[in-house]
N, CA, C and O of each residue as an XYZ file, in Angstrom:
872
protein
N      22.256     34.935     55.369
C      21.004     35.500     54.932
C      20.856     35.350     53.445
O      19.823     34.902     52.949
N      21.956     35.750     52.694
C      21.946     35.613     51.255
C      21.749     34.150     50.830
O      21.055     33.881     49.850
N      22.347     33.222     51.550
C      22.190     31.834     51.234
C      20.772     31.372     51.394
O      20.297     30.564     50.597
N      20.066     31.867     52.417
C      18.648     31.486     52.638
C      17.804     32.042     51.531
O      16.877     31.378     51.068
N      18.108     33.289     51.077
C      17.285     33.926     50.019
C      17.500     33.146     48.682
O      16.559     32.931     47.918
N      18.736     32.745     48.441
C      19.046     32.000     47.202
C      18.331     30.631     47.224
O      17.796     30.186     46.209
N      18.333     29.983     48.385
C      17.641     28.703     48.525
C      16.157     28.842     48.314
O      15.548     28.019     47.631
N      15.553     29.884     48.896
C      14.129     30.152     48.733
C      13.795     30.449     47.291
O      12.789     29.965     46.775
N      14.631     31.246     46.626
C      14.381     31.564     45.198
C      14.454     30.347     44.364
O      13.654     30.171     43.445
N      15.412     29.479     44.661
C      15.553     28.225     43.862
C      14.357     27.337     44.049
O      13.904     26.713     43.089
N      13.812     27.252     45.284
C      12.615     26.455     45.511
C      11.431     26.988     44.758
O      10.628     26.221     44.225
N      11.309     28.343     44.707
C      10.191     28.994     44.015
C      10.282     28.679     42.508
O       9.278     28.364     41.869
N      11.511     28.771     41.954
C      11.681     28.455     40.558
C      11.364     27.029     40.181
O      10.742     26.755     39.155
N      11.823     26.100     41.063
C      11.524     24.668     40.841
C      10.049     24.397     40.886
O       9.520     23.645     40.068
N       9.358     25.031     41.874
C       7.928     24.822     42.001
C       7.187     25.416     40.798
O       6.263     24.799     40.267
N       7.590     26.602     40.377
C       6.943     27.212     39.210
C       7.181     26.383     37.956
O       6.274     26.188     37.148
N       8.400     25.902     37.803
C       8.681     25.069     36.616
C       7.881     23.793     36.632
O       7.401     23.361     35.584
N       7.719     23.163     37.806
C       6.909     21.952     37.883
C       5.473     22.205     37.571
O       4.830     21.424     36.870
N       4.946     23.335     38.109
C       3.578     23.720     37.815
C       3.344     23.972     36.339
O       2.326     23.568     35.778
N       4.300     24.645     35.718
C       4.197     24.924     34.263
C       4.195     23.641     33.459
O       3.409     23.490     32.524
N       5.076     22.711     33.819
C       5.134     21.430     33.106
C       3.847     20.669     33.244
O       3.384     20.043     32.290
N       3.247     20.716     34.451
C       1.981     20.023     34.629
C       0.883     20.677     33.769
O       0.018     19.996     33.220
N       0.945     22.030     33.669
C      -0.069     22.719     32.890
C       0.047     22.374     31.415
O      -0.965     22.198     30.737
N       1.284     22.274     30.908
C       1.512     21.875     29.524
C       0.943     20.509     29.267
O       0.282     20.286     28.253
N       1.196     19.581     30.185
C       0.682     18.241     30.011
C      -0.819     18.249     30.053
O      -1.452     17.498     29.310
N      -1.413     19.063     30.887
C      -2.848     19.110     31.014
C      -3.510     19.663     29.762
O      -4.564     19.181     29.347
N      -2.890     20.680     29.158
C      -3.466     21.346     27.986
C      -3.310     20.473     26.733
O      -4.207     20.451     25.890
N      -2.203     19.766     26.600
C      -1.992     18.999     25.377
C      -1.410     17.621     25.743
O      -0.206     17.386     25.636
N      -2.302     16.724     26.177
C      -1.786     15.372     26.522
C      -1.330     14.573     25.322
O      -1.661     14.894     24.180
N      -0.565     13.527     25.595
C      -0.135     12.629     24.527
C      -1.229     11.682     24.224
O      -1.975     11.281     25.119
N      -1.355     11.296     22.943
C      -2.420     10.346     22.608
C      -2.035      9.552     21.358
O      -1.200      9.963     20.552
N      -2.696      8.379     21.239
C      -2.703      7.575     20.019
C      -4.022      7.753     19.317
O      -5.052      7.911     19.973
N      -4.019      7.730     18.004
C      -5.253      7.990     17.275
C      -5.390      7.045     16.079
O      -4.421      6.717     15.394
N      -6.663      6.618     15.856
C      -7.011      5.939     14.620
C      -7.551      6.973     13.621
O      -8.445      7.742     13.975
N      -7.046      7.014     12.408
C      -7.420      8.035     11.402
C      -8.138      7.392     10.219
O      -7.801      6.284      9.800
N      -9.112      8.088      9.697
C      -9.806      7.641      8.512
C     -10.168      8.838      7.657
O     -10.887      9.726      8.114
N      -9.672      8.880      6.397
C      -9.981     10.026      5.578
C      -9.555      9.850      4.154
O      -9.503      8.728      3.650
N      -9.236     10.991      3.466
C      -8.960     10.977      2.043
C      -7.570     10.374      1.747
O      -7.286     10.035      0.598
N      -6.729     10.242      2.736
C      -5.432      9.576      2.555
C      -5.473      8.141      3.083
O      -4.437      7.515      3.306
N      -6.682      7.640      3.277
C      -6.797      6.270      3.771
C      -6.965      6.166      5.270
O      -7.367      7.125      5.928
N      -6.663      5.027      5.794
C      -6.723      4.796      7.230
C      -5.318      4.627      7.806
O      -4.376      4.249      7.109
N      -5.213      4.920      9.099
C      -3.867      4.783      9.704
C      -3.862      5.084     11.181
O      -4.888      5.080     11.861
N      -2.636      5.349     11.651
C      -2.349      5.609     13.076
C      -1.609      6.943     13.230
O      -0.948      7.438     12.317
N      -1.761      7.498     14.448
C      -1.112      8.748     14.751
C      -0.706      8.818     16.196
O      -1.401      8.298     17.069
N       0.436      9.471     16.463
C       0.878      9.739     17.840
C       1.132     11.211     17.976
O       1.724     11.835     17.096
N       0.682     11.774     19.090
C       0.864     13.228     19.332
C       1.345     13.455     20.736
O       0.973     12.736     21.664
N       2.209     14.500     20.893
C       2.694     14.865     22.241
C       2.895     16.381     22.270
O       3.105     17.024     21.242
N       2.822     16.930     23.499
C       2.978     18.386     23.653
C       4.452     18.767     23.585
O       5.322     18.039     24.063
N       4.716     19.947     22.970
C       6.079     20.465     22.939
C       6.133     21.872     23.580
O       7.220     22.388     23.838
N       4.980     22.480     23.833
C       4.876     23.750     24.526
C       3.413     23.904     25.004
O       2.582     23.031     24.754
N       3.117     24.998     25.676
C       1.798     25.156     26.271
C       0.695     25.194     25.206
O      -0.428     24.772     25.480
N       0.985     25.677     24.027
C      -0.033     25.781     22.966
C       0.347     25.004     21.704
O      -0.333     25.081     20.681
N       1.432     24.266     21.801
C       1.942     23.524     20.646
C       2.031     22.025     20.883
O       2.411     21.580     21.966
N       1.673     21.244     19.855
C       1.827     19.788     19.933
C       2.391     19.307     18.586
O       2.215     19.959     17.557
N       3.059     18.178     18.618
C       3.653     17.596     17.445
C       3.042     16.248     17.180
O       2.892     15.440     18.097
N       2.677     15.986     15.914
C       2.041     14.689     15.543
C       2.858     13.972     14.507
O       3.471     14.583     13.632
N       2.858     12.644     14.625
C       3.480     11.764     13.626
C       2.426     10.770     13.166
O       1.790     10.120     13.996
N       2.228     10.641     11.856
C       1.142      9.729     11.421
C       1.545      8.968     10.176
O       2.453      9.341      9.433
N       0.795      7.849      9.986
C       0.958      7.018      8.822
C      -0.421      6.617      8.328
O      -1.238      6.149      9.120
N      -0.704      6.788      7.037
C      -1.981      6.407      6.490
C      -1.781      5.683      5.146
O      -0.778      5.886      4.461
N      -2.757      4.837      4.789
C      -2.635      4.061      3.540
C      -3.989      3.610      3.047
O      -4.870      3.266      3.835
N      -4.149      3.615      1.722
C      -5.327      3.083      1.064
C      -4.975      2.623     -0.338
O      -4.207      3.281     -1.040
N      -5.553      1.461     -0.757
C      -5.334      0.999     -2.109
C      -6.576      0.325     -2.647
O      -7.260     -0.412     -1.937
N      -6.855      0.585     -3.906
C      -8.036     -0.006     -4.553
C      -7.645     -0.387     -5.983
O      -6.973      0.373     -6.680
N      -8.076     -1.572     -6.402
C      -7.766     -2.042     -7.752
C      -9.074     -2.558     -8.381
O      -9.943     -3.104     -7.700
N      -9.180     -2.358     -9.737
C     -10.379     -2.776    -10.456
C      -9.934     -3.439    -11.752
O      -8.999     -2.979    -12.408
N     -10.614     -4.523    -12.114
C     -10.396     -5.219    -13.343
C     -11.743     -5.391    -14.036
O     -12.659     -5.970    -13.453
N     -11.881     -4.905    -15.256
C     -13.210     -4.943    -15.916
C     -13.027     -5.189    -17.402
O     -12.127     -4.629    -18.028
N     -13.871     -6.014    -17.952
C     -13.872     -6.289    -19.401
C     -15.177     -5.799    -20.024
O     -16.265     -6.096    -19.530
N     -15.053     -5.050    -21.107
C     -16.209     -4.559    -21.820
C     -16.042     -4.817    -23.327
O     -14.935     -5.002    -23.833
N     -17.189     -4.822    -24.018
C     -17.182     -5.075    -25.461
C     -18.022     -4.062    -26.199
O     -19.180     -3.828    -25.852
N     -17.438     -3.460    -27.219
C     -18.157     -2.525    -28.038
C     -17.957     -2.919    -29.495
O     -16.869     -2.731    -30.039
N     -18.969     -3.452    -30.122
C     -18.854     -3.975    -31.470
C     -17.926     -5.157    -31.497
O     -18.125     -6.148    -30.794
N     -16.894     -5.035    -32.333
C     -15.889     -6.123    -32.430
C     -14.691     -5.941    -31.543
O     -13.767     -6.755    -31.560
N     -14.696     -4.863    -30.755
C     -13.520     -4.574    -29.930
C     -13.787     -4.876    -28.471
O     -14.753     -4.381    -27.891
N     -12.931     -5.684    -27.885
C     -12.991     -6.012    -26.452
C     -11.924     -5.250    -25.725
O     -10.763     -5.251    -26.136
N     -12.309     -4.576    -24.613
C     -11.371     -3.781    -23.798
C     -11.258     -4.408    -22.436
O     -12.262     -4.645    -21.766
N     -10.047     -4.675    -22.026
C      -9.778     -5.140    -20.642
C      -9.099     -3.993    -19.902
O      -8.018     -3.539    -20.280
N      -9.744     -3.545    -18.863
C      -9.274     -2.395    -18.102
C      -8.753     -2.820    -16.733
O      -9.430     -3.541    -16.000
N      -7.543     -2.368    -16.392
C      -6.960     -2.577    -15.055
C      -6.673     -1.181    -14.490
O      -5.799     -0.483    -15.002
N      -7.380     -0.773    -13.464
C      -7.173      0.503    -12.847
C      -6.849      0.356    -11.392
O      -7.303     -0.594    -10.754
N      -6.070      1.276    -10.838
C      -5.671      1.181     -9.433
C      -5.511      2.603     -8.862
O      -5.078      3.520     -9.559
N      -5.859      2.756     -7.624
C      -5.679      4.010     -6.865
C      -4.927      3.693     -5.569
O      -5.296      2.783     -4.827
N      -3.905      4.432     -5.325
C      -3.175      4.307     -4.068
C      -3.036      5.687     -3.432
O      -2.703      6.664     -4.102
N      -3.300      5.749     -2.107
C      -3.187      7.013     -1.386
C      -2.586      6.722     -0.037
O      -2.660      5.595      0.453
N      -1.983      7.745      0.578
C      -1.406      7.571      1.892
C      -0.155      8.417      2.061
O       0.253      9.139      1.151
N       0.443      8.317      3.230
C       1.662      9.077      3.462
C       2.143      8.991      4.882
O       1.475      8.452      5.765
N       3.344      9.548      5.078
C       3.970      9.704      6.387
C       4.003     11.190      6.703
O       4.578     11.967      5.941
N       3.401     11.598      7.803
C       3.300     13.035      8.101
C       3.934     13.439      9.410
O       3.927     12.676     10.377
N       4.480     14.633      9.441
C       4.949     15.289     10.648
C       4.222     16.627     10.722
O       4.480     17.511      9.905
N       3.321     16.791     11.683
C       2.435     17.951     11.737
C       2.525     18.591     13.099
O       2.544     17.900     14.118
N       2.581     19.934     13.124
C       2.533     20.679     14.380
C       1.168     21.324     14.496
O       0.638     21.860     13.523
N       0.606     21.272     15.682
C      -0.686     21.878     15.977
C      -0.522     23.047     16.915
O       0.195     22.953     17.911
N      -1.199     24.178     16.600
C      -1.148     25.362     17.431
C      -2.553     25.703     17.925
O      -3.459     25.916     17.119
N      -2.741     25.755     19.270
C      -4.033     26.103     19.815
C      -4.348     27.571     19.484
O      -3.569     28.462     19.823
N      -5.479     27.820     18.828
C      -5.845     29.157     18.421
C      -6.245     30.007     19.618
O      -6.218     31.235     19.535
N      -6.614     29.383     20.722
C      -7.029     30.097     21.914
C      -6.233     29.615     23.106
O      -5.935     28.426     23.222
N      -5.883     30.539     23.998
C      -5.165     30.183     25.207
C      -6.034     29.420     26.176
O      -5.517     28.646     26.982
N      -7.331     29.613     26.123
C      -8.223     29.000     27.109
C      -9.034     27.863     26.524
O      -9.558     27.053     27.289
N      -9.167     27.756     25.220
C      -9.966     26.707     24.588
C      -9.128     25.924     23.580
O      -8.868     26.418     22.482
N      -8.699     24.703     23.936
C      -7.817     23.933     23.042
C      -8.564     23.145     21.953
O      -7.955     22.336     21.254
N      -9.867     23.376     21.807
C     -10.673     22.582     20.872
C     -10.437     22.944     19.413
O     -10.853     22.197     18.526
N      -9.788     24.055     19.141
C      -9.564     24.498     17.771
C      -8.123     24.773     17.516
O      -7.496     25.550     18.236
N      -7.580     24.148     16.497
C      -6.099     24.205     16.238
C      -5.805     24.460     14.816
O      -6.544     24.032     13.930
N      -4.707     25.170     14.570
C      -4.127     25.328     13.273
C      -3.027     24.288     13.062
O      -2.145     24.139     13.908
N      -3.072     23.574     11.949
C      -2.122     22.486     11.708
C      -1.200     22.876     10.566
O      -1.648     23.385      9.539
N       0.108     22.629     10.754
C       1.107     22.936      9.721
C       2.164     21.863      9.741
O       2.534     21.375     10.809
N       2.656     21.487      8.577
C       3.724     20.465      8.551
C       4.029     19.997      7.142
O       3.850     20.724      6.165
N       4.497     18.756      7.067
C       4.874     18.166      5.770
C       4.439     16.729      5.753
O       4.383     16.068      6.790
N       4.125     16.240      4.548
C       3.721     14.845      4.346
C       4.499     14.243      3.207
O       4.559     14.814      2.118
N       5.095     13.093      3.447
C       5.676     12.307      2.346
C       4.602     11.427      1.828
O       4.333     10.368      2.395
N       3.965     11.844      0.742
C       2.809     11.105      0.212
C       3.213     10.175     -0.937
O       4.170     10.444     -1.663
N       2.456      9.065     -1.087
C       2.681      8.135     -2.175
C       1.411      7.879     -2.960
O       1.073      6.746     -3.305
N       0.709      8.999     -3.234
C      -0.518      8.921     -4.043
C      -0.188      8.558     -5.481
O       0.780      9.059     -6.054
N      -1.001      7.684     -6.057
C      -0.753      7.229     -7.436
C      -2.070      6.737     -8.027
O      -2.804      5.979     -7.393
N      -2.363      7.184     -9.268
C      -3.550      6.715    -10.030
C      -3.053      6.149    -11.338
O      -2.292      6.792    -12.061
N      -3.493      4.933    -11.637
C      -3.044      4.275    -12.884
C      -4.216      3.652    -13.595
O      -5.092      3.063    -12.961
N      -4.242      3.778    -14.926
C      -5.323      3.183    -15.760
C      -4.701      2.544    -16.968
O      -4.096      3.228    -17.794
N      -4.841      1.217    -17.088
C      -4.269      0.469    -18.206
C      -5.371     -0.261    -18.935
O      -6.230     -0.898    -18.325
N      -5.331     -0.155    -20.282
C      -6.400     -0.778    -21.095
C      -5.769     -1.500    -22.291
O      -4.956     -0.947    -23.031
N      -6.186     -2.765    -22.442
C      -5.752     -3.610    -23.580
C      -6.934     -3.853    -24.485
O      -8.047     -4.126    -24.036
N      -6.654     -3.745    -25.824
C      -7.729     -3.828    -26.841
C      -7.492     -5.013    -27.747
O      -6.372     -5.278    -28.184
N      -8.593     -5.733    -28.024
C      -8.551     -6.893    -28.948
C      -9.690     -6.787    -29.932
O     -10.837     -6.553    -29.551
N      -9.366     -6.963    -31.211
C     -10.372     -6.945    -32.250
C     -10.713     -8.409    -32.584
O      -9.814     -9.218    -32.814
N     -12.009     -8.744    -32.609
C     -12.477    -10.084    -32.905
C     -13.585    -10.082    -33.899
O     -14.572     -9.361    -33.759
N     -13.414    -10.918    -34.937
C     -14.476    -11.116    -35.935
C     -14.664    -12.621    -36.139
O     -14.034    -13.446    -35.479
N     -15.536    -12.935    -37.057
C     -15.794    -14.349    -37.326
C     -14.617    -15.066    -37.936
O     -14.535    -16.294    -37.894
N     -13.704    -14.303    -38.502
C     -12.577    -14.920    -39.158
C     -11.228    -14.690    -38.508
O     -10.274    -15.415    -38.788
N     -11.132    -13.691    -37.644
C      -9.828    -13.349    -37.101
C      -9.916    -12.720    -35.695
O     -10.957    -12.188    -35.308
N      -8.819    -12.793    -34.950
C      -8.686    -12.159    -33.676
C      -7.311    -11.407    -33.695
O      -6.271    -12.010    -33.959
N      -7.341    -10.127    -33.417
C      -6.093     -9.321    -33.518
C      -5.895     -8.517    -32.208
O      -6.814     -7.871    -31.706
N      -4.674     -8.586    -31.690
C      -4.316     -7.784    -30.544
C      -3.968     -6.388    -31.022
O      -2.992     -6.216    -31.753
N      -4.741     -5.390    -30.626
C      -4.546     -3.997    -31.059
C      -3.483     -3.287    -30.217
O      -2.967     -2.246    -30.624
N      -3.163     -3.824    -29.080
C      -2.184     -3.199    -28.203
C      -2.794     -2.727    -26.890
O      -3.907     -3.110    -26.532
N      -2.045     -1.887    -26.178
C      -2.529     -1.410    -24.868
C      -2.030     -0.006    -24.616
O      -1.050      0.430    -25.220
N      -2.726      0.732    -23.689
C      -2.404      2.056    -23.295
C      -2.332      2.093    -21.776
O      -3.201      1.511    -21.128
N      -1.377      2.725    -21.193
C      -1.277      2.893    -19.743
C      -1.017      4.360    -19.379
O      -0.057      4.968    -19.851
N      -1.882      4.908    -18.541
C      -1.779      6.288    -18.125
C      -1.623      6.319    -16.589
O      -2.440      5.768    -15.851
N      -0.554      6.977    -16.145
C      -0.261      7.009    -14.708
C      -0.051      8.419    -14.233
O       0.641      9.201    -14.884
N      -0.649      8.759    -13.087
C      -0.500     10.088    -12.486
C       0.184      9.964    -11.111
O      -0.269      9.198    -10.261
N       1.247     10.700    -10.902
C       1.908     10.800     -9.578
C       2.214     12.292     -9.343
O       1.869     13.150    -10.155
N       2.864     12.566     -8.218
C       3.249     13.937     -7.920
C       4.538     13.922     -7.099
O       4.973     12.872     -6.628
N       5.142     15.099     -6.934
C       6.337     15.192     -6.118
C       6.014     14.739     -4.702
O       5.051     15.233     -4.116
N       6.789     13.812     -4.129
C       6.384     13.129     -2.913
C       6.321     13.981     -1.652
O       5.439     13.743     -0.828
N       7.211     14.970     -1.449
C       7.261     15.759     -0.215
C       6.382     16.992     -0.380
O       6.693     17.885     -1.168
N       5.293     17.034      0.362
C       4.278     18.094      0.230
C       4.135     18.903      1.526
O       4.022     18.313      2.601
N       4.136     20.235      1.448
C       3.735     21.055      2.615
C       2.222     20.887      2.884
O       1.431     20.646      1.972
N       1.866     21.021      4.131
C       0.481     20.810      4.528
C       0.030     21.916      5.435
O       0.806     22.394      6.262
N      -1.231     22.343      5.297
C      -1.851     23.275      6.238
C      -3.308     22.844      6.425
O      -3.975     22.431      5.476
N      -3.781     22.947      7.656
C      -5.144     22.496      7.894
C      -5.723     23.074      9.175
O      -5.089     23.883      9.852
N      -6.925     22.648      9.491
C      -7.648     23.096     10.690
C      -8.177     21.895     11.398
O      -8.707     20.987     10.757
N      -8.053     21.852     12.717
C      -8.474     20.726     13.537
C      -9.475     21.193     14.566
O      -9.250     22.212     15.218
N     -10.597     20.467     14.735
C     -11.578     20.750     15.752
C     -11.960     19.453     16.464
O     -12.158     18.425     15.816
N     -12.062     19.494     17.760
C     -12.422     18.283     18.511
C     -12.726     18.592     19.969
O     -12.728     19.753     20.379
N     -12.987     17.534     20.759
C     -13.308     17.725     22.185
C     -12.038     17.583     23.011
O     -11.978     16.725     23.892
N     -11.022     18.400     22.752
C      -9.735     18.313     23.444
C      -9.838     18.718     24.914
O      -8.923     18.443     25.689
N     -10.915     19.355     25.303
C     -11.077     19.726     26.738
C     -11.651     18.594     27.575
O     -11.714     18.684     28.801
N     -12.065     17.540     26.911
C     -12.696     16.410     27.626
C     -11.696     15.733     28.588
O     -10.507     15.640     28.283
N     -12.168     15.282     29.703
C     -11.339     14.578     30.660
C     -11.332     13.064     30.430
O     -10.653     12.317     31.134
N     -12.110     12.628     29.420
C     -12.190     11.216     29.113
C     -10.969     10.748     28.301
O     -10.357     11.547     27.592
N     -10.627      9.507     28.400
C      -9.507      8.979     27.657
C      -9.821      8.803     26.156
O      -8.944      8.945     25.304
N     -11.109      8.488     25.858
C     -11.492      8.324     24.488
C     -12.131      9.595     23.940
O     -13.178     10.026     24.424
N     -11.500     10.197     22.926
C     -11.934     11.493     22.386
C     -11.994     11.439     20.869
O     -11.640     10.413     20.287
N     -12.420     12.481     20.223
C     -12.481     12.521     18.779
C     -12.120     13.918     18.263
O     -12.160     14.899     19.006
N     -11.770     13.984     16.993
C     -11.504     15.248     16.359
C     -11.729     15.108     14.843
O     -11.716     14.005     14.297
N     -11.935     16.244     14.192
C     -12.081     16.326     12.744
C     -10.991     17.251     12.203
O     -10.612     18.238     12.833
N     -10.505     16.897     11.026
C      -9.387     17.674     10.447
C      -9.657     17.897      8.975
O     -10.052     16.967      8.272
N      -9.448     19.137      8.485
C      -9.614     19.484      7.099
C      -8.438     20.371      6.698
O      -8.077     21.318      7.395
N      -7.851     20.027      5.545
C      -6.683     20.792      5.069
C      -6.374     20.485      3.628
O      -7.225     20.005      2.879
N      -5.144     20.768      3.249
C      -4.755     20.503      1.860
C      -3.241     20.306      1.794
O      -2.463     20.867      2.565
N      -2.882     19.476      0.825
C      -1.469     19.275      0.468
C      -1.190     20.036     -0.814
O      -2.051     20.120     -1.689
N      -0.002     20.586     -0.930
C       0.426     21.210     -2.195
C       1.494     20.287     -2.833
O       2.604     20.154     -2.316
N       1.125     19.651     -3.974
C       2.045     18.763     -4.620
C       2.535     19.259     -5.970
O       3.309     18.575     -6.640
N       2.091     20.441     -6.372
C       2.551     20.989     -7.656
C       1.849     20.301     -8.820
O       0.877     19.568     -8.636
N       2.362     20.553    -10.021
C       1.778     19.975    -11.228
C       1.941     18.491    -11.232
O       3.054     18.011    -11.019
N       0.878     17.716    -11.465
C       0.999     16.251    -11.488
C       1.961     15.767    -12.564
O       2.103     16.386    -13.619
N       2.617     14.649    -12.275
C       3.475     14.012    -13.205
C       2.664     12.992    -14.011
O       1.913     12.198    -13.443
N       2.822     13.022    -15.329
C       2.020     12.177    -16.211
C       2.974     11.246    -16.966
O       3.986     11.664    -17.528
N       2.597      9.963    -16.947
C       3.335      8.953    -17.724
C       2.302      8.243    -18.633
O       1.351      7.631    -18.148
N       2.510      8.340    -19.925
C       1.596      7.771    -20.917
C       2.406      6.871    -21.833
O       3.283      7.341    -22.558
N       2.115      5.581    -21.800
C       2.820      4.620    -22.649
C       1.850      3.743    -23.427
O       0.688      3.608    -23.044
N       2.315      3.155    -24.502
C       1.462      2.300    -25.330
C       2.231      1.225    -26.046
O       3.453      1.304    -26.170
N       1.518      0.210    -26.525
C       2.090     -0.890    -27.293
C       1.201     -1.195    -28.474
O       0.034     -0.805    -28.495
N       1.730     -1.874    -29.437
C       0.936     -2.372    -30.546
C       0.461     -1.271    -31.487
O       1.068     -0.204    -31.575
N      -0.621     -1.548    -32.179
C      -1.107     -0.635    -33.229
C      -1.568      0.715    -32.685
O      -1.553      1.713    -33.406
N      -1.967      0.748    -31.444
C      -2.494      2.002    -30.861
C      -1.404      2.748    -30.054
O      -1.707      3.690    -29.322
N      -0.180      2.329    -30.190
C       0.932      2.928    -29.417
C       1.034      4.445    -29.635
O       1.365      5.190    -28.713
N       0.749      4.887    -30.854
C       0.944      6.325    -31.160
C      -0.022      7.210    -30.344
O       0.233      8.404    -30.183
N      -1.097      6.653    -29.842
C      -2.023      7.452    -28.996
C      -1.305      8.033    -27.795
O      -1.633      9.125    -27.332
N      -0.291      7.275    -27.276
C       0.436      7.758    -26.117
C       1.293      8.993    -26.378
O       1.806      9.613    -25.447
N       1.442      9.346    -27.667
C       2.186     10.545    -27.990
C       1.416     11.802    -27.640
O       1.962     12.900    -27.745
N       0.195     11.679    -27.239
C      -0.646     12.845    -26.825
C      -0.460     13.171    -25.376
O      -1.310     13.830    -24.776
N       0.665     12.713    -24.774
C       0.916     12.983    -23.386
C       0.929     14.450    -23.032
O       0.550     14.836    -21.926
N       1.373     15.280    -23.984
C       1.380     16.718    -23.763
C      -0.024     17.279    -23.534
O      -0.198     18.180    -22.714
N      -1.018     16.763    -24.241
C      -2.399     17.189    -24.066
C      -2.914     16.839    -22.686
O      -3.602     17.633    -22.044
N      -2.574     15.639    -22.238
C      -2.987     15.211    -20.890
C      -2.355     16.097    -19.842
O      -3.037     16.541    -18.918
N      -1.062     16.365    -19.966
C      -0.362     17.216    -19.013
C      -0.977     18.591    -18.947
O      -1.103     19.165    -17.865
N      -1.363     19.130    -20.089
C      -1.993     20.456    -20.150
C      -3.357     20.424    -19.438
O      -3.737     21.402    -18.794
N      -4.082     19.326    -19.547
C      -5.418     19.201    -18.938
C      -5.354     19.128    -17.398
O      -6.313     19.506    -16.724
N      -4.232     18.646    -16.844
C      -4.198     18.462    -15.379
C      -3.208     19.432    -14.718
O      -2.924     19.294    -13.528
N      -2.686     20.397    -15.458
C      -1.641     21.258    -14.937
C      -2.104     22.097    -13.725
O      -1.280     22.479    -12.895
N      -3.398     22.378    -13.621
C      -3.911     23.197    -12.516
C      -4.271     22.391    -11.296
O      -4.700     22.982    -10.304
N      -4.129     21.091    -11.299
C      -4.463     20.271    -10.114
C      -3.272     20.196     -9.227
O      -2.646     19.143     -9.107
N      -2.933     21.332     -8.580
C      -1.762     21.419     -7.732
C      -2.003     21.083     -6.269
O      -1.052     20.903     -5.508
N      -3.250     20.999     -5.873
C      -3.616     20.803     -4.465
C      -4.356     19.480     -4.282
O      -5.110     19.048     -5.154
N      -4.127     18.846     -3.131
C      -4.831     17.618     -2.811
C      -5.597     17.851     -1.512
O      -4.965     18.029     -0.471
N      -6.946     17.859     -1.527
C      -7.696     18.083     -0.289
C      -7.554     16.950      0.716
O      -7.533     15.779      0.337
N      -7.462     17.281      1.943
C      -7.291     16.287      3.016
C      -8.396     16.444      4.039
O      -8.656     17.553      4.507
N      -9.041     15.362      4.389
C     -10.035     15.374      5.422
C      -9.893     14.105      6.286
O      -9.685     13.023      5.738
N     -10.002     14.215      7.634
C      -9.875     13.060      8.485
C     -10.858     13.122      9.665
O     -11.206     14.184     10.181
N     -11.274     11.927     10.049
C     -11.937     11.743     11.364
C     -10.948     10.969     12.238
O     -10.468      9.903     11.854
N     -10.657     11.510     13.398
C      -9.656     10.892     14.310
C     -10.346     10.448     15.600
O     -11.020     11.234     16.264
N     -10.163      9.176     15.935
C     -10.632      8.638     17.208
C      -9.389      8.480     18.062
O      -8.521      7.655     17.776
N      -9.313      9.296     19.133
C      -8.107      9.426     19.907
C      -8.243      8.758     21.268
O      -9.317      8.750     21.868
N      -7.125      8.193     21.748
C      -7.060      7.628     23.088
C      -5.918      8.323     23.859
O      -4.755      8.199     23.474
N      -6.232      9.029     24.907
C      -5.254      9.755     25.659
C      -4.395      8.776     26.481
O      -4.919      7.975     27.255
N      -3.092      8.855     26.300
C      -2.174      7.959     27.019
C      -1.830      8.540     28.365
O      -1.940      7.849     29.378
N      -1.410      9.804     28.406
C      -1.058     10.461     29.649
C      -1.053     11.956     29.434
O      -0.779     12.713     30.365
């Protein structure tokens, strides 16, 4: 009799566990996503780790460069500027409601490689002479490993394979790192690096926004 009861109890536990696993999969399916936002474009993979929790892994990247020549009086300025954004992220999502998975709180960390650089070379030209005045280069970076918090909203209840979501949050990267260098006659201008650092000391946060087009795998 005891053996029959143990066997029955074991079957009930197995059935309950199977039903729970199916419910987890139903509430938070695995998906691949195309991302587009303030950290550039990229890819993301997400899978469920509990009934109200999912884990995401993503990669994003964006780069822009500009070269421009301007003239003011006898001085010609050649400007080379570049912006790079992106990162590798590990993010956990928590469903804010037990019954509605469309709204999630996101928490995690991003290894970001954001960088802004502006380099300018100056040349003085007159009817009798041409002189290279030198160049100045100003570069902004930040500590690469950043904590992240955000909010996600989308049609996660949809039964379709193709879905979408929006994400808004922020990275905390601390005080920006400033590198100011110069050459030639205007090299001493770069000694004002302390003034630049003071001007950007409060820019500790980087806003993050994404549109995600998701394809449910299973």
